[in-house]
N, C-alpha and C positions, 0 to 999 in steps of 0.2 A: 373401177376398171382399172385393171392394169395397164400402164402405158404401152405401146407397141413398139419403143426402142429400147426393151428393158437389155438388161446385160447381164452378163455372166460372170461378171469382176469379181463378186461377193463370193464367187463357188467355187469355180474354177479356174487357175490360170491358162491360159492358152498356150503359150508359151511351154510351159510343162505337160501340157497335155500334147502337145507337140513333138515335144522329146520323148514321152512316152508311149506314141505312137511310132516314130522311129526307131524304138528298141524293140520294140513289139514286131516291126516290120522285119528287122535283123534277124530277129529269133525264128519267125517264119520261114526265109531265105534259107539260115543255115538248116533247120529240120528238114526242107526240099534239098538242097543238098546232100544231105546225110540219108536221106531215102535212096537219092539217085546212087550215090558213090558206096552206102552200107557202111557209113563210117560216123560213128557219134561225132556230133559239134564242138560240145564240151566234155573236157576230161572227164576220165572215171570218176576222180576224187570226188567230184560235183554230183555225178549221177549215182554214185554207190558209196555208202560210209556205213561205217559203225555205230551205231547208238546203246548208250547205256542210261542207266536211270536218272543219273543228274543231267544228262543233254536230252531227256527226252521232250521236255518239254517245246522247250526250241528248234530242237532238231526234226521234231516229229510235229506235235501241235501245232506249233506258230506256223509251220512251212506248209502244212496242209492247206492252208488258206490262201494259198499260192500256186501249188501244184498237188497233183494225188499222190502219196508217200506209200511204197507197197513196201511192207517188214515182212522180212522174213526170219523166222524163228528159228534158229541152228543150233547144234552143239558139234566138237571137235568128235565126238566118239559116236555121231549119227551117220552111218554111211550112207542113206538116200538121201541126206542134206547135202554130201559131195556130189552129188547128181545135179540135183536142183539148182544148189546155188550159183552154179557155175552158169545155167543157164538163164536166170533170172537176170544176173550181171548182163549177159550178152544182149538179152533181150531189153534192159535200161539202156544200153548204149543204140541197141536199132529203133527203139521210141525216141531218142534225142529228145530228151526235157520233156515229153508228156507225163512224163512220169518220174519219182526218183526211188531209191529203193536202199532202205534202210534195214542193214543187218543186227539183230539181236541173240547174242551167245545167252541163251538162257541158263546157262551153270553162273555165270558172273550175275544174272538180270534177273533173281527170280521173282522178284514184286513184279515185274512186268508180265513175266511170264503166267502168274497167277492171276493178274488185274485182267488180261485178256481171256483168261479162260481158255488156254491152251489144254488141250489133252493127249497132244502128243507132236511128236515133230519128225517131219518138218511142218511147219505149218505158215500159210501167208494170209496174211492180213492187209487191209489199206486203210486208209485212215483221211478221211476228205472234209474239210472245213471243220475238222477237230471231231471229226464221229468215225468211230471203228467201225469196219466192216471186213465181215468172214470171208476169204477168197475162197481157198482151197487148203486141203490136207493132205500131205504126201506128196511122193514125187510123181506129180502128174504129168501126162504128155504135152509135149510141147505146143501140139495146136490146140489144146484144152486150154493150156495156159494164157495162148495167144487170146482164144477168144473171152476169156474174163478179162484180161486187161483190155481189151479192145471197148469191152461195155464197160470198165471202170472209167477209163479215157472219156466216152461217150458220155456217163452218167453225170461225171465230173463238170462235163461243159455244162448239158441242157439241165443239171438241176441248178448247178451253182457258177455257172460262167466261168470255171477255172479250168482254164485250156494246158497250164504248163508252166516251166520255170523261165525266164529268157534266159539267151545267151548272153553270158559273162566273158567280151574277148582274152580278158587275163586269165580267166578258169580255162581257155582253150588253147592258150601259149603263144597270145599275140598280143604285143601291145597296145594299148586300148586308143593310144594318140595314132596307133600306123591303123587301126582296123580302122578309127574314125577317118583318115587320108583315103585309104584304098575304096572304102563304098562309096559308089557312085551315085549323082545326085538322080533323085526318082522321077519318072517321065509325069509324075504328076505334082512334083514341086510347085509351080506357078498356077494351077488349078487350086491347090488347097490351099496356098498361099488368099489368095480370092476369096474362097470360101470364109477363111477364116476372118479375114476382115468384113466380109457381107455380115457374119454372124457378130460380131463385134459391134459392129454399127446400128443394129437392129435389123436389118434385112435378112427377117428368120425365110420369106418364102427363095429368096435368091439363094442363101445360105444350103436350103434344103437341096433346090435341084441341082447346086454344084456339088453339093457331095456326093447324091445319087448320080450325077454325069461318073463322079472317078470311081464309084463300087458299079457302074454296070460294067465296066473295062476290067475295074480289079476290086471283085467281091471282097478279100480278105483284106484290104488297104486297113489297117488300123484306125491311121487318123483321119479317115473318111469317116467310119464307124461311131469311132468318138464323136467327130464334129457334129455328124448326124443327129446323134442320140441328144446333144446339148440343144441343136435347132429344134427339132421336132416337139422335145421339153418346153422351150420357149414358145413355141408355136400354139401348144397344147393351151397354155395357161395366161396368152397374154388376152382372149374376151371373156376371163373367169372375173367373176364378182368375189374376193379373197371374204369379203366377209360373210356373204349367204352361203359359199361352202364349206366353212370353217363351222358354220351354224348346223349345218345338215349333218357334218360329219361328226357333230357332236350328237345332235340331236339320236342319230341313226348310225349307233355304232355298228350292227349287221348290215348296213348300206355298203359293200364291198366298193361301186364304181363311185360314192362320195367319198369313202377313206380314200380311192386313188387318186382323185382328184385333188384332196387335202395334202396328201404325200409330195404330187408334184410341187402345189407352193409351197410346203414347207421347204422343198431341196432348192427350191430358185431362191425365197428366203435367207438361205444359207443355215437353216436348222436342217444340216444332212442328218445326225442321229435320231431328230424325230421324224423325220420321213421314211428312216430304215426301220424304226422301230414299230412305227402304225402299219407298214404293210408287214412285216414280221408277225404280228398281234392280229393281222387281218388274214393272214396265209392258217396261224393256229387254229381262227373259230370258224374259218369257213369250209367249205367241201365243192367239190366239184369243179362244172366252169368256174365260178366264182375263187377258189382257190387258188387254178389255175391262173387265172387274170392275173389276181395280188400278186402271184409268185412272178411273171412274167413282167408286170412292170418294176420289181423289184430287182430284177438283173437289170432293168435299161436305164433304171435310176445307177446302178452299180459304173456302168458303163461311162454315164455322166463326168462321174467322179473320178473314175479311175480304179483299176483292179491292186494297187499298191499302196492305195489311201487303209490307214489303219482302221475308220470307220465301216469303211467296204469288207476290213476283214472280219471286224467283230459283228457287225450284221450277216455276214456268211456263214457264221457257227451259229449265231442264232437261230438263222434259217435251216441250220442243220439240224439243230434240236426237235423244231416242230416238225421238219419231215419225216425224219426218221423214228 
């Protein structure tokens, strides 16, 4: 039986979690301000960029594990492209980091043009977690484009937990030091600190309740969401018999709940790749409610580790492969 004062120290650095949570919170605040003012919180260079074959792996595939990447295939001679391109660029600003726009000149990048199977231009695709998704072809009406983008953003979040790019203060034209100095202390700092201390000391019930208290007033608080995911994970495994759980999972590979329990233990033990791989395999070979349960637990474990961790990035890509 696992001891009740289990620690996450082998899996997650709470200070790093807090820093990541603060960055995400600033991103959400910036997006809210952008929605109010109609201006993007980050520079156009960050939201809209040209891509060639040499930079495709890093600029599109790798980036798509953090934010949906919309691809605009265009050419200088294409008149409809000249109408669609500026519209997509404006929408990238309005969506304020919920997706980024990669522009590919088909004349200069014939290989990419062929690999995506583009039949004509303008053509718009998306890449999420490394997987290409066709969106539409031709200069579609703005209302239709907005619907497609809304569906893309929603699917990226619900299926893979990908919620968009964090705001970079330097990209927004504000020195990082000034941005940090100008950021007021949050209203929940004391409560979050107490919750973090409870979690680190093994008071899981107290930690869960403290994080939930913050989320009741501020449902989008990123640090509270991350902390709650950690506390709930530890509470799930504290009364499990690791030997029995692993034996059951090994003898019953089709038992989804057994695999979920084993994945929880894998993560708490620091075997992050094993936990993720187990659940990706479970999603691949299951269906219906069982498949959904495994997928949701995988997203919950992503929250425990943090979106920026490369192991999460790799697992999201693997999940996309088995879902599409």
